[in-house]
C-alpha positions, 0 to 999 in steps of 0.5 A: 819052789815059789812060795821059796823065791818069794820068801827069799825076796821078802827077806832082801827087802826087808834087809835093805829096807832095815839097812837103809833106815840105819843109814838115816839114823846114822847121818842124823845122829852125826848130824846132831853131834856136829850141832852140839859140839861145833864144826860147820853146820847149816843155816837151820842148825846155826840160828838154833844154836844161836836160841841156846843160854849163854852161847857166845857169837863172834864175827870174824870180819872186819869192823867196817863189814861188821857194822853193814849187818851182824848177828844181835849181841855178836862181838867182832875179831878181825881173823886177817889181823893176826895180832888183833884177833889174838888179843880179843878172843883170849876175853872169850869164854873157852868153855862155853860155845861159840859161833863164828861166822864171816861173809862167805865162811872162808875166813870163819871156817879157818878161825874155828879150827885156830880157836878148836886148837886153842883150847875152845870146846865147843865152835860152830860156823855157819857154813856159807856165812852170811852169804847162806844166810841172807839167801835163806831170807833170814834178818840182819841186825844194822844200827844207824851209825851216829854222827862222828864225833869231831875233833873240836867237840872233843876237845871242849869234853875234856876242856875243864874238871877230871875227866874219863875217856872210855875209848871202846866199842860194844863189839868188842870183847874187852870193852864188854869185860870192861863195862861192870867195872866202869858201872861200878866206877860210876856208881861209886865216884861219879860225883868225882868226874865226867865220863866220855865214850869215844867209839872205836869204830865211828870216832876214827878222827877222835882216836887219831888224835889220841894215838890210840892204838887199840881197844879198849883204851882209857885216859884221864885228863884234868882241864884239858891235860892228859895225866894217865893212860891205860890200855886193856883190862884196868880193875876198879882201884887202878881206875879209881885212883886214876881219877882222885 
């Protein structure tokens, strides 16, 4: 009798352990799946995904918040500005993984859900945002902000010759798209014009003077007079013709 009782107890214990092990395995697999295909993920998983080749990082805070600290190579599109957000994320590759973040994870979770509903295949949100990131003692990149260009200095830079003014920013998705075009233009026709870069996050007074409302914006001046302007993406032939 005792032998039968002991055998029954051992069977129950074995089944209990197997069930627990199975549940843990399922939970681990679910966590791994979320980390691979998107969702709100932990600081550890977010940090791991950032190291993957081809990943795109999107800061959905304001440009001012971005300047206070951000992830290396992160793009920026303000989720609270619907027009800006929609305009900028259209230049992000929907087929490649995207990591989104904000201060607390609330805005970025909303942005993640919107992006998934609009064709982005793999979007992950930093759960808890940068608050959680900092609590884990993880580093952020902060760049020394250069002095703002004065309107007087800008006007002096366009006074003579042919000048192509590029109003953009390194965190602006369409501006990043334009960099290879500008480099090719410089290579082919660099002797015919001078390039003046206006930073959309720093040179606010110059942007107001130029009545610039979006990034990127390209303006051609000849001897101080504006002769051509275009907002958004511009192809190489169009830019080449503009500076002739």
